[in-house]
Rosetta silent file (secondary structure, phi, psi, omega in degrees, C-alpha in Angstrom):
SEQUENCE: MKKNIYHHHRHRIRNNLFAAIDLGTTNCRLLIARPSPTGFVVREAFSKITRLGEGLISNGVLSEQSMARTISALKICAKKIKQHQIVQTRFVATEACRRASNAEDFISRVKKETGLDLEIISFEEECRLGVTGCMPLINRDIRHVIVFDIGGGSTEFSWAKFDDDNQVVLEAALSVPLGVITVSEGFTGKGLSHTAYRAVVDKIKKYLSEFDEKWGISALIEKGDVQMIAMSGTVTTIGAFHLNLPVYNRAAVDGLSLSIDDLIAAKRKLEKLPFQQKMEHPCIGPQRADLTLPGCAILQGICEQWSIGEITIADRGLREGVLLSLIRQHNKK
SCORE:     score description
SCORE:     0.000 S_00000001
   1 L     0.000  -46.272  178.441 -127.402  -53.088   59.462 S_00000001
   2 H   -59.892  -38.864 -178.661 -127.954  -52.253   55.780 S_00000001
   3 H   -68.176  -36.132  178.335 -124.329  -51.400   55.384 S_00000001
   4 H   -64.075  -44.640 -179.633 -123.263  -54.774   56.767 S_00000001
   5 H   -64.576  -41.014  178.349 -125.609  -56.563   54.303 S_00000001
   6 H   -57.536  -52.467 -173.148 -124.250  -54.428   51.418 S_00000001
   7 H   -67.416  -34.334  177.188 -120.646  -55.283   52.242 S_00000001
   8 H   -63.056  -42.088 -179.844 -121.497  -58.960   52.739 S_00000001
   9 H   -65.953  -45.206  175.925 -123.155  -58.961   49.260 S_00000001
  10 H   -60.652  -44.685  178.139 -120.215  -57.240   47.644 S_00000001
  11 H   -59.801  -42.287 -178.121 -117.748  -59.645   49.231 S_00000001
  12 H   -62.118  -43.007 -179.417 -119.821  -62.585   48.011 S_00000001
  13 H   -64.589  -45.463 -174.715 -119.915  -61.247   44.387 S_00000001
  14 H   -68.747  -18.946  175.276 -116.124  -60.699   44.360 S_00000001
  15 L   -94.418    0.889  173.900 -115.542  -64.254   45.474 S_00000001
  16 L   -67.780  148.551  175.491 -117.730  -65.778   42.804 S_00000001
  17 E  -109.039  141.671  178.902 -115.861  -67.694   40.144 S_00000001
  18 E  -124.084  150.931 -179.785 -116.537  -67.454   36.396 S_00000001
  19 E  -135.955  137.020 -179.072 -115.228  -69.623   33.579 S_00000001
  20 E  -133.207  137.897  170.911 -114.778  -68.902   29.824 S_00000001
  21 E  -120.697  135.106  170.411 -113.487  -71.094   27.007 S_00000001
  22 E  -113.569  108.894  179.384 -112.390  -69.724   23.650 S_00000001
  23 E  -104.287  107.882 -179.480 -112.149  -72.450   21.101 S_00000001
  24 L  -107.427 -169.769 -179.330 -110.482  -71.120   17.961 S_00000001
  25 L   -70.776  -30.401 -177.340 -109.047  -72.546   14.765 S_00000001
  26 L  -107.079  -47.530 -171.355 -105.608  -72.877   16.393 S_00000001
  27 E  -118.219  154.069  170.044 -105.999  -72.775   20.141 S_00000001
  28 E  -118.938  116.348 -174.542 -108.230  -73.944   22.926 S_00000001
  29 E  -119.116  140.415  176.640 -108.118  -71.463   25.873 S_00000001
  30 E  -126.110  144.428  171.671 -109.727  -71.599   29.352 S_00000001
  31 E  -140.677  126.896  176.148 -109.888  -68.856   31.968 S_00000001
  32 E  -119.572  130.198 -177.192 -111.366  -69.153   35.496 S_00000001
  33 E  -151.721  163.664  173.310 -111.448  -65.908   37.420 S_00000001
  34 E  -115.503  149.702  177.037 -113.161  -63.916   40.174 S_00000001
  35 E   -65.919  151.437  175.304 -114.288  -60.253   39.896 S_00000001
  36 E  -136.082  165.790  176.329 -112.149  -57.423   41.161 S_00000001
  37 L   -58.096  -24.599 -177.905 -112.644  -53.629   41.302 S_00000001
  38 L  -105.111   -2.456  179.540 -110.584  -53.303   38.135 S_00000001
  39 E   155.146  -90.311  179.408 -111.981  -56.318   36.217 S_00000001
  40 E  -159.376  160.932  178.318 -111.020  -59.853   37.427 S_00000001
  41 E  -116.651  128.108 -177.074 -108.361  -61.791   39.097 S_00000001
  42 E   -75.597  131.682  173.955 -107.315  -65.040   37.362 S_00000001
  43 E   -93.001  -42.903 -179.535 -107.722  -68.196   39.448 S_00000001
  44 E  -155.749  145.918  178.945 -106.603  -70.620   36.696 S_00000001
  45 E  -134.848  146.800  178.987 -105.654  -70.451   33.023 S_00000001
  46 E  -147.974  135.190  175.197 -105.089  -73.094   30.429 S_00000001
  47 E  -141.012  138.153 -177.959 -104.070  -72.923   26.748 S_00000001
  48 E  -143.772  129.325  173.531 -103.385  -75.664   24.276 S_00000001
  49 E   -76.907  112.707 -179.075 -102.618  -75.567   20.568 S_00000001
  50 L  -112.752  -13.372 -174.545 -105.053  -78.105   18.965 S_00000001
  51 L    42.121   58.254  176.138 -105.279  -76.803   15.332 S_00000001
  52 L   -57.262  -30.979 -178.326 -108.933  -77.727   15.173 S_00000001
  53 L   -91.626   15.350 -179.984 -109.121  -76.110   11.672 S_00000001
  54 L   -63.232  130.529  179.534 -106.208  -78.141   10.230 S_00000001
  55 L    83.024  -10.675 -174.224 -107.234  -79.384    6.785 S_00000001
  56 H   -64.816  -33.452 -179.569 -110.516  -77.424    6.763 S_00000001
  57 H   -59.670  -31.876 -178.111 -109.521  -75.243    3.831 S_00000001
  58 H   -87.705  -33.653 -176.495 -109.216  -78.239    1.534 S_00000001
  59 H  -120.280   -6.672  179.328 -112.146  -80.406    2.535 S_00000001
  60 L    70.717   12.256  177.597 -114.604  -78.185    4.491 S_00000001
  61 L  -129.464  158.386  170.917 -114.823  -80.502    7.444 S_00000001
  62 L   -77.528  128.412 -179.661 -113.136  -80.878   10.862 S_00000001
  63 L   -76.994  157.767  176.221 -110.860  -83.897   10.625 S_00000001
  64 H   -56.214  -44.400  179.183 -111.045  -86.821   13.019 S_00000001
  65 H   -64.276  -42.867 -178.798 -107.451  -86.128   14.227 S_00000001
  66 H   -70.960  -34.219  175.090 -108.099  -82.451   14.866 S_00000001
  67 H   -66.709  -40.450  177.292 -111.373  -83.140   16.685 S_00000001
  68 H   -59.747  -45.382 -177.418 -109.686  -85.803   18.809 S_00000001
  69 H   -63.648  -40.644 -175.980 -106.843  -83.391   19.796 S_00000001
  70 H   -71.897  -40.521  179.136 -109.366  -80.656   20.615 S_00000001
  71 H   -64.534  -36.132  173.441 -111.643  -82.921   22.701 S_00000001
  72 H   -57.394  -43.214 -179.131 -108.569  -84.046   24.631 S_00000001
  73 H   -69.827  -38.963 -177.568 -107.839  -80.423   25.494 S_00000001
  74 H   -69.886  -31.928  177.793 -111.525  -79.705   26.325 S_00000001
  75 H   -64.888  -35.582  171.983 -111.534  -82.693   28.731 S_00000001
  76 H   -61.132  -47.266  179.683 -108.658  -80.929   30.639 S_00000001
  77 H   -58.403  -46.184  179.645 -110.725  -77.806   30.703 S_00000001
  78 H   -60.189  -38.491  179.485 -113.823  -79.666   31.997 S_00000001
  79 H   -66.229  -41.443 -178.914 -111.737  -81.279   34.744 S_00000001
  80 H   -65.986  -39.276 -179.415 -110.319  -77.914   35.842 S_00000001
  81 H   -62.512  -39.837 -178.464 -113.793  -76.402   35.817 S_00000001
  82 H   -70.174  -19.287  174.361 -115.188  -79.184   38.034 S_00000001
  83 L   -74.695   -3.553 -176.998 -112.528  -78.413   40.596 S_00000001
  84 L  -129.103  157.154  169.322 -114.066  -75.061   41.362 S_00000001
  85 L   -88.333   98.252 -173.826 -117.475  -73.777   42.311 S_00000001
  86 E   -95.108  132.774 -179.907 -118.389  -71.788   39.205 S_00000001
  87 E   -87.611  -33.970 -177.193 -121.370  -69.481   39.296 S_00000001
  88 E  -152.967  142.307 -179.659 -121.558  -68.796   35.498 S_00000001
  89 E  -133.960  162.110  170.309 -119.925  -70.078   32.338 S_00000001
  90 E  -156.546  125.496 -174.481 -119.726  -69.436   28.653 S_00000001
  91 E  -125.174  112.604 -172.838 -117.862  -71.565   26.184 S_00000001
  92 E  -115.048  148.947  176.942 -117.571  -70.127   22.637 S_00000001
  93 E  -120.427  148.034 -172.073 -116.284  -71.505   19.284 S_00000001
  94 L  -123.122 -132.360 -162.846 -115.271  -69.324   16.360 S_00000001
  95 H   -53.455  -42.581 -175.829 -114.177  -69.550   12.765 S_00000001
  96 H   -63.439  -40.822  178.994 -113.354  -73.290   12.314 S_00000001
  97 H   -70.954  -36.226  174.659 -116.787  -74.188   13.676 S_00000001
  98 H   -60.008  -36.626 -173.004 -118.448  -71.429   11.691 S_00000001
  99 H   -91.437  -26.406 -173.778 -116.968  -72.818    8.549 S_00000001
 100 L   -73.293  137.547  176.718 -117.009  -76.636    9.000 S_00000001
 101 L   -71.049  -25.918  178.712 -119.938  -78.580    7.574 S_00000001
 102 L  -102.479   24.960 -176.505 -119.758  -81.079   10.428 S_00000001
 103 H   -63.040  -42.923 -179.547 -119.502  -78.474   13.188 S_00000001
 104 H   -61.545  -40.675  176.149 -122.860  -79.377   14.753 S_00000001
 105 H   -58.479  -42.823  179.911 -121.769  -83.030   14.959 S_00000001
 106 H   -63.527  -43.634 -178.626 -118.555  -81.893   16.639 S_00000001
 107 H   -65.314  -40.609  175.491 -120.432  -79.783   19.136 S_00000001
 108 H   -60.225  -42.450  175.835 -122.725  -82.714   20.047 S_00000001
 109 H   -61.141  -43.192  177.253 -119.573  -84.972   20.482 S_00000001
 110 H   -59.466  -43.202  177.548 -118.043  -82.407   22.779 S_00000001
 111 H   -59.961  -44.614 -178.569 -121.136  -82.333   24.863 S_00000001
 112 H   -66.267  -40.491 -170.735 -121.263  -86.135   25.070 S_00000001
 113 H   -93.238  -22.505 -174.068 -117.545  -86.666   25.874 S_00000001
 114 H  -120.978  -19.310 -170.051 -116.783  -83.606   28.027 S_00000001
 115 L    79.806   -0.204 -177.521 -120.104  -82.266   29.303 S_00000001
 116 L   -89.745  135.635  178.609 -119.315  -78.835   27.914 S_00000001
 117 L   -98.498   98.111  177.996 -121.902  -76.854   25.991 S_00000001
 118 E   -78.878  142.270  179.814 -120.001  -75.092   23.188 S_00000001
 119 E  -124.111  122.622  179.275 -121.691  -72.175   21.449 S_00000001
 120 E   -81.643  118.431 -178.735 -120.775  -71.180   17.878 S_00000001
 121 L  -103.680  154.733  176.145 -120.757  -67.358   17.810 S_00000001
 122 L   -66.256  161.612  177.027 -120.925  -64.959   14.861 S_00000001
 123 H   -68.434  -29.847  179.293 -117.890  -63.033   13.855 S_00000001
 124 H   -65.879  -40.306  177.839 -119.688  -59.829   14.941 S_00000001
 125 H   -67.851  -34.984  174.152 -120.090  -61.242   18.463 S_00000001
 126 H   -60.493  -43.598  176.669 -116.451  -62.316   18.424 S_00000001
 127 H   -60.436  -48.201 -174.716 -115.473  -58.755   17.583 S_00000001
 128 H   -62.403  -40.752 -175.962 -117.634  -57.299   20.293 S_00000001
 129 H   -73.368  -32.568  176.608 -116.233  -59.631   22.902 S_00000001
 130 H   -63.715  -42.922  176.117 -112.650  -59.010   21.622 S_00000001
 131 H   -63.816  -45.680  179.876 -113.066  -55.206   22.162 S_00000001
 132 H   -57.560  -41.340  176.519 -114.483  -55.921   25.649 S_00000001
 133 H   -63.400  -31.054 -178.012 -111.425  -58.015   26.475 S_00000001
 134 L   -93.487    5.506 -178.179 -109.117  -55.226   25.410 S_00000001
 135 H   -52.751  -36.693 -179.926 -110.854  -52.417   27.307 S_00000001
 136 H   -66.112  -14.498 -173.909 -108.029  -51.983   29.873 S_00000001
 137 H   -99.734   -8.229 -172.201 -105.639  -51.174   26.968 S_00000001
 138 L   -81.934  131.381  179.167 -107.919  -48.543   25.204 S_00000001
 139 L   -86.402  114.808 -178.498 -106.625  -45.009   25.518 S_00000001
 140 L   -72.230   -7.319  172.538 -109.463  -42.697   26.382 S_00000001
 141 L   -82.867   -8.416 -179.961 -107.658  -39.674   24.998 S_00000001
 142 L  -117.441  131.617 -168.372 -108.055  -41.101   21.509 S_00000001
 143 L   -84.896  -15.336 -179.254 -111.692  -41.291   20.282 S_00000001
 144 E  -127.448  151.057 -179.746 -111.425  -44.292   17.836 S_00000001
 145 E  -142.743  135.698  168.473 -109.911  -47.636   18.057 S_00000001
 146 E  -104.194  128.852  175.724 -109.171  -50.538   15.676 S_00000001
 147 E  -118.403  123.981  175.300 -108.870  -53.943   17.343 S_00000001
 148 E  -130.290  148.295 -175.055 -107.743  -56.806   15.117 S_00000001
 149 E  -128.826  114.127  176.817 -107.133  -60.460   15.800 S_00000001
 150 E   -85.367  100.490 -175.393 -105.047  -62.608   13.457 S_00000001
 151 L   -91.698 -169.651  176.889 -106.655  -65.950   14.008 S_00000001
 152 L   -79.007  -44.848 -179.404 -106.059  -69.393   12.557 S_00000001
 153 L   -97.741  -18.838 -178.348 -108.958  -69.421   10.078 S_00000001
 154 L  -159.396  173.455  174.812 -109.629  -65.733    9.656 S_00000001
 155 E  -124.291  125.734 -176.833 -108.654  -62.296   10.795 S_00000001
 156 E  -106.020  143.704  179.044 -111.277  -60.097   12.554 S_00000001
 157 E  -123.889  125.719  173.821 -111.351  -56.288   12.644 S_00000001
 158 E  -112.932  135.260  176.920 -113.366  -54.170   15.035 S_00000001
 159 E  -118.140  115.732 -173.678 -113.887  -50.430   14.510 S_00000001
 160 E  -127.271  163.272  175.074 -115.048  -48.805   17.701 S_00000001
 161 E  -152.153  164.080  173.292 -115.370  -45.239   19.177 S_00000001
 162 E   -84.524  129.152  176.194 -116.190  -43.409   22.324 S_00000001
 163 L   -86.882 -173.967 -173.984 -119.736  -42.037   22.327 S_00000001
 164 L   -63.829  -19.802  177.665 -121.098  -38.910   24.019 S_00000001
 165 L   -99.105   13.156  176.161 -121.276  -40.717   27.302 S_00000001
 166 L    67.428   30.306 -179.185 -117.637  -41.748   27.027 S_00000001
 167 L  -109.968  143.766  178.896 -118.579  -45.439   26.493 S_00000001
 168 E   -77.445  129.150 -176.343 -116.852  -47.596   23.867 S_00000001
 169 E  -123.367  127.517  176.289 -119.259  -48.492   21.052 S_00000001
 170 E   -74.535  115.945 -179.966 -118.608  -51.073   18.325 S_00000001
 171 E   -89.064  -38.130 -176.755 -119.447  -49.346   15.058 S_00000001
 172 E  -155.704  152.430  176.584 -118.445  -52.014   12.583 S_00000001
 173 E  -134.857  148.568  177.678 -116.892  -55.403   12.302 S_00000001
 174 E  -139.642  140.434  175.185 -115.166  -57.226    9.468 S_00000001
 175 E  -118.278  123.950  179.153 -114.026  -60.828    9.062 S_00000001
 176 E  -106.907  128.539 -173.718 -111.346  -61.634    6.442 S_00000001
 177 L   -78.942   42.146  173.952 -111.056  -65.305    5.447 S_00000001
 178 L  -126.586  116.704  175.162 -107.223  -65.266    5.887 S_00000001
 179 L  -131.440  178.916 -178.046 -105.688  -66.655    9.061 S_00000001
 180 H   -64.033  -35.876  179.872 -102.407  -68.256    9.868 S_00000001
 181 H   -76.885  -47.320 -178.275 -103.595  -71.811    9.259 S_00000001
 182 H   -61.641  -41.756 -179.740 -105.584  -71.026    6.086 S_00000001
 183 H   -70.825  -40.945  179.424 -102.637  -69.110    4.551 S_00000001
 184 H   -65.054  -35.538 -178.854 -100.143  -71.776    5.628 S_00000001
 185 H   -83.588  -15.119  177.658 -102.183  -74.564    4.080 S_00000001
 186 H   -77.392  -12.678 -179.828 -102.813  -72.569    0.994 S_00000001
 187 L  -130.905  146.668 -175.302  -99.085  -72.709    0.057 S_00000001
 188 L   -84.160  163.948  175.722  -96.721  -75.683    0.025 S_00000001
 189 L    88.496 -172.179 -174.384  -93.492  -75.964    2.040 S_00000001
 190 L   -97.234   11.142 -177.378  -92.266  -74.662    5.346 S_00000001
 191 L  -168.738 -175.018  179.361  -92.648  -70.950    4.463 S_00000001
 192 L  -107.997  135.911  168.896  -93.985  -68.503    1.921 S_00000001
 193 L   -66.395  164.490  176.858  -92.107  -67.485   -1.237 S_00000001
 194 H   -53.030  -43.513 -179.921  -91.556  -63.799   -1.830 S_00000001
 195 H   -68.537  -40.073  175.994  -94.343  -63.911   -4.353 S_00000001
 196 H   -69.369  -37.775  172.401  -96.834  -65.767   -2.144 S_00000001
 197 H   -58.252  -46.014  177.662  -95.987  -63.516    0.747 S_00000001
 198 H   -68.703  -32.511  177.386  -96.751  -60.449   -1.328 S_00000001
 199 H   -65.481  -35.692 -177.653 -100.016  -61.979   -2.646 S_00000001
 200 H   -67.857  -46.039  176.937 -101.173  -62.379    0.989 S_00000001
 201 H   -53.694  -49.968 -177.655 -100.241  -58.726    1.773 S_00000001
 202 H   -66.175  -33.441  178.691 -102.081  -57.410   -1.237 S_00000001
 203 H   -66.752  -42.611  177.451 -105.115  -59.588   -0.568 S_00000001
 204 H   -60.810  -46.980 -179.212 -105.389  -58.213    2.980 S_00000001
 205 H   -62.836  -35.444  179.182 -105.134  -54.682    1.711 S_00000001
 206 H   -68.190  -36.724  174.500 -107.851  -55.272   -0.842 S_00000001
 207 H   -64.148  -38.605 -175.012 -110.210  -56.649    1.877 S_00000001
 208 H   -82.475  -21.789 -176.449 -109.517  -53.637    4.015 S_00000001
 209 H   -57.300  -47.971 -179.719 -109.770  -50.934    1.369 S_00000001
 210 H   -68.492  -36.168  177.051 -113.597  -50.838    1.178 S_00000001
 211 H   -65.913  -38.136  178.473 -113.904  -51.039    4.943 S_00000001
 212 H   -63.495  -47.101 -174.720 -111.474  -48.161    5.292 S_00000001
 213 H   -66.239  -41.373 -174.901 -113.340  -45.994    2.744 S_00000001
 214 H   -65.070  -35.137 -173.703 -116.779  -46.637    4.244 S_00000001
 215 H  -106.613    3.073  177.737 -115.711  -45.598    7.783 S_00000001
 216 L    59.584   36.801 -170.012 -113.129  -42.955    6.852 S_00000001
 217 H   -68.251  -46.610 -179.570 -110.473  -44.644    8.946 S_00000001
 218 H   -57.464  -39.715  179.751 -107.377  -43.365    7.091 S_00000001
 219 H   -60.995  -38.041  179.807 -108.509  -39.750    7.374 S_00000001
 220 H   -75.724  -32.901  175.885 -108.904  -40.180   11.168 S_00000001
 221 H   -60.025  -41.114 -179.464 -105.526  -41.882   11.386 S_00000001
 222 H   -60.948  -33.117  178.030 -104.019  -38.788    9.682 S_00000001
 223 L   -81.940   -2.702 -178.021 -105.629  -36.693   12.427 S_00000001
 224 L    71.379   25.196 -172.850 -104.084  -38.857   15.151 S_00000001
 225 L  -109.651   24.741 -178.266 -107.520  -39.894   16.344 S_00000001
 226 E  -132.988  130.552  167.596 -107.134  -43.686   16.014 S_00000001
 227 E  -102.622  144.012  178.070 -105.564  -46.274   18.321 S_00000001
 228 E  -118.876  126.883  175.671 -104.670  -49.700   16.995 S_00000001
 229 E  -120.409  129.056 -174.084 -104.673  -52.788   19.217 S_00000001
 230 E  -114.513  122.699  171.233 -103.376  -56.085   17.921 S_00000001
 231 E  -104.742  167.499  171.546 -104.214  -59.495   19.321 S_00000001
 232 L   116.214  162.856 -178.004 -102.899  -62.975   18.410 S_00000001
 233 H   -63.426  -34.935 -179.813  -99.869  -65.202   18.693 S_00000001
 234 H   -58.498  -48.057 -173.979  -98.213  -63.397   15.769 S_00000001
 235 H   -79.395  -30.987  173.064  -98.042  -60.024   17.420 S_00000001
 236 H   -68.496  -32.604  172.823  -97.211  -61.288   20.926 S_00000001
 237 H   -64.353  -41.330  178.452  -94.372  -63.213   19.428 S_00000001
 238 H   -64.995  -38.907  174.039  -93.156  -60.082   17.647 S_00000001
 239 H   -56.101  -49.816 -176.656  -93.439  -58.240   20.995 S_00000001
 240 H   -62.629  -37.838  177.457  -91.294  -60.937   22.630 S_00000001
 241 H   -65.438  -41.184 -179.546  -88.748  -60.621   19.811 S_00000001
 242 H   -62.860  -40.110 -176.425  -88.576  -56.869   20.141 S_00000001
 243 L   -85.938    0.503 -178.631  -87.833  -57.212   23.853 S_00000001
 244 L    50.607   49.013  179.999  -85.348  -60.022   23.232 S_00000001
 245 L   -77.726  129.817  177.103  -87.053  -62.260   25.784 S_00000001
 246 L   -65.870  -37.307  176.160  -85.309  -65.639   26.374 S_00000001
 247 L  -135.338  156.901 -175.834  -88.739  -67.078   27.248 S_00000001
 248 L   -65.035  134.505  177.540  -92.185  -65.688   26.692 S_00000001
 249 L  -132.736  107.746 -176.575  -93.403  -63.305   29.489 S_00000001
 250 H   -58.124  -46.659 -175.336  -97.043  -62.182   29.269 S_00000001
 251 H   -60.659  -26.503  179.700  -96.603  -59.390   31.759 S_00000001
 252 H   -84.615  -26.024 -172.953  -93.842  -57.782   29.642 S_00000001
 253 H   -95.472  -37.927 -176.608  -95.751  -58.123   26.315 S_00000001
 254 L   -67.010  122.128  179.677  -99.413  -57.339   27.193 S_00000001
 255 L    91.484   -2.150  178.391  -99.987  -53.672   26.754 S_00000001
 256 L   -65.637  129.340  175.081  -96.594  -53.021   25.048 S_00000001
 257 E  -101.751  123.887  178.592  -96.836  -50.166   22.569 S_00000001
 258 E  -120.451  141.570  172.933  -94.379  -50.362   19.619 S_00000001
 259 E   -66.503  154.044  178.571  -93.752  -47.745   16.985 S_00000001
 260 H   -58.268  -32.957  175.303  -94.451  -49.018   13.537 S_00000001
 261 H   -63.882  -45.498 -179.175  -90.676  -48.986   12.798 S_00000001
 262 H   -65.757  -37.374  179.971  -89.916  -51.141   15.798 S_00000001
 263 H   -63.001  -45.183 -178.390  -92.790  -53.445   14.931 S_00000001
 264 H   -68.003  -37.864  179.680  -91.535  -53.926   11.326 S_00000001
 265 H   -64.676  -43.200  178.639  -87.947  -54.449   12.531 S_00000001
 266 H   -67.816  -37.700  177.732  -89.007  -57.165   14.949 S_00000001
 267 H   -65.564  -33.706  176.860  -91.195  -58.743   12.328 S_00000001
 268 H   -71.880  -30.918  177.317  -88.356  -58.889    9.837 S_00000001
 269 H   -64.711  -46.515  177.793  -86.136  -60.457   12.545 S_00000001
 270 H   -58.768  -45.292 -178.721  -88.828  -63.133   13.029 S_00000001
 271 H   -61.942  -38.734 -175.566  -89.189  -63.677    9.274 S_00000001
 272 H   -77.753  -15.846 -178.785  -85.366  -64.212    8.777 S_00000001
 273 L   -61.967  123.557  176.655  -85.128  -66.739   11.557 S_00000001
 274 L   -54.588  148.465 -172.400  -84.379  -70.244   10.002 S_00000001
 275 H   -55.140  -46.677  178.936  -87.189  -72.692   10.319 S_00000001
 276 H   -56.523  -40.984  178.968  -85.273  -75.015   12.668 S_00000001
 277 H   -68.741  -31.222  177.231  -84.461  -72.086   14.993 S_00000001
 278 H   -68.407  -38.304 -179.467  -88.193  -71.134   15.038 S_00000001
 279 H   -66.129  -32.319 -179.066  -89.001  -74.650   16.152 S_00000001
 280 H   -88.572  -16.042 -177.657  -86.458  -74.491   18.957 S_00000001
 281 L   -66.525  126.411 -176.154  -87.287  -70.979   19.981 S_00000001
 282 L   -61.450  -24.000  179.134  -89.165  -70.910   23.414 S_00000001
 283 L   -88.179   -2.657  176.665  -91.393  -68.152   22.209 S_00000001
 284 L  -123.227  -73.257  176.857  -92.498  -70.097   19.125 S_00000001
 285 L    88.033  165.951 -176.059  -91.932  -73.878   19.313 S_00000001
 286 L   -65.314  -22.653  178.884  -92.617  -76.628   16.778 S_00000001
 287 L   -78.459  -17.683 -177.131  -96.413  -76.166   16.807 S_00000001
 288 L  -119.021   -3.701 -176.078  -96.274  -72.554   15.631 S_00000001
 289 H   -56.438  -37.245 -175.840  -93.102  -72.460   13.556 S_00000001
 290 H   -83.305   -6.138 -174.847  -94.894  -72.829   10.256 S_00000001
 291 H   -98.824   -8.204 -174.611  -97.474  -70.193   11.211 S_00000001
 292 H   -66.775  -50.778 -178.102  -95.062  -67.215   11.760 S_00000001
 293 H   -62.419  -49.238  174.985  -94.578  -66.208    8.106 S_00000001
 294 H   -52.089  -46.579  177.110  -98.361  -66.274    7.312 S_00000001
 295 H   -56.744  -43.496  176.666  -98.941  -64.176   10.383 S_00000001
 296 H   -64.053  -39.851  178.509  -96.296  -61.663    9.343 S_00000001
 297 H   -61.011  -45.036  179.006  -97.753  -61.387    5.893 S_00000001
 298 H   -61.807  -45.618  179.815 -101.192  -60.644    7.276 S_00000001
 299 H   -57.036  -45.645 -178.652  -99.725  -58.096    9.702 S_00000001
 300 H   -62.847  -36.512  177.642  -97.759  -56.375    6.952 S_00000001
 301 H   -65.737  -39.575  175.681 -100.919  -55.991    4.849 S_00000001
 302 H   -61.451  -48.582 -174.098 -102.648  -54.310    7.832 S_00000001
 303 H   -67.402  -34.120  179.305  -99.683  -52.005    8.505 S_00000001
 304 H   -73.839  -29.417 -178.750  -99.446  -50.940    4.782 S_00000001
 305 H   -78.950  -41.439  179.206 -103.196  -50.211    4.636 S_00000001
 306 L  -118.076  100.055 -175.040 -103.214  -48.254    7.859 S_00000001
 307 L   -85.885   85.236  179.502  -99.974  -46.351    8.372 S_00000001
 308 L  -101.119  155.928 -177.974 -100.378  -45.594   12.105 S_00000001
 309 L   -65.740  -44.232  179.092  -97.632  -44.341   14.461 S_00000001
 310 E  -147.570  163.649  175.702  -97.764  -47.200   16.890 S_00000001
 311 E  -127.490  136.153  176.587  -99.605  -50.395   17.800 S_00000001
 312 E   -92.965  126.025 -175.631 -100.519  -51.680   21.166 S_00000001
 313 E   -91.225  132.790 -177.346  -99.958  -55.426   21.611 S_00000001
 314 E  -123.912  118.083  168.704 -102.609  -57.338   23.603 S_00000001
 315 L   -99.320   68.390 -178.881 -102.069  -60.788   25.097 S_00000001
 316 L  -167.899  171.907  177.945 -105.754  -60.839   25.859 S_00000001
 317 L   162.881 -119.843 -166.489 -108.964  -60.928   23.858 S_00000001
 318 H   -61.939  -51.139 -178.177 -111.984  -63.138   23.368 S_00000001
 319 H   -66.050  -33.382  171.206 -111.947  -65.240   26.586 S_00000001
 320 H   -63.122  -37.735  176.866 -111.258  -62.140   28.625 S_00000001
 321 H   -66.644  -41.938  176.112 -114.179  -60.427   26.946 S_00000001
 322 H   -59.078  -43.396  179.668 -116.444  -63.393   27.667 S_00000001
 323 H   -61.072  -51.467 -174.735 -115.371  -63.303   31.348 S_00000001
 324 H   -61.793  -38.126  178.159 -115.983  -59.551   31.710 S_00000001
 325 H   -67.432  -38.659  175.354 -119.393  -59.875   30.078 S_00000001
 326 H   -60.752  -46.729 -174.828 -120.343  -62.727   32.455 S_00000001
 327 H   -64.061  -42.615  179.613 -119.300  -60.724   35.444 S_00000001
 328 H   -61.900  -48.179  175.191 -121.281  -57.636   34.254 S_00000001
 329 H   -53.942  -46.575 -176.063 -124.410  -59.744   33.586 S_00000001
 330 H   -67.288  -37.759 -178.465 -124.118  -61.399   36.969 S_00000001
 331 H   -70.765  -23.273 -179.758 -123.748  -58.128   38.841 S_00000001
 332 H   -75.846  -16.498  178.310 -126.902  -56.747   37.247 S_00000001
 333 L   -65.465    0.000    0.000 -128.972  -59.509   38.834 S_00000001
């Protein structure tokens, strides 16, 4: 009898649905999923480029146009969520809302117009959730891992290691105020000049230098004891370019490990692509065409600071981390 109750309870847990929203500076992303023995199975996913942080670098506020675009996307998310019986949700907002002086007004407006309760999280919490989301890609034969996410308004770095119980522990987090939108808006035109590109590379290296020294990262890289996992549209696009995909394929890109030479070669191929062809390319499109060079500059700074053998590309991150955390919390009840 007890065995039947146990199996019924386990079956009920596995059929529960959870929902997570990751509202970033560039994208609005929704994931609805149910637990599985290996993590979760996606029931529904939605992603929309809204550029919530557009113009933020110059005036410090979220513009009316960017808020309207984002609320329109969030209304779609709310509608999708209402179509399912969800047991637990968490909706998080990151750098654009951390930085904007009118963020609280925006959060209140979202609640009023969509019914969604957005939570502005710290960059440390963002890093923790990002590492959680990338857990399936972490190599347990390597004791340390750097996870970085080139976002729209900033780039986050997580430094984690396996403890004595073989659990991944976040040791340190760093947020650098350079993202694809902030870099793009910091320079005029549809691309970066060679001088501007190099300035971004050097600035990234400067930000990372102190972090590297404090945690002895370069020394551990030389010993082969560090894995690097890269999130963001920049690196997934580079992965698609390396594979010569005619259209983007998440299954082919997520978890792809590239040698640093292959990564740089694909990055250069992306950089050299004429702007019009970037707009027309199915893996980029008009909404991301002007963000590719800034992303490549940030990535190059990271690769020059940390000369590692290969990088694992992750088409996953914050929203997956939110979902896994929700499932773990629910299972503890």
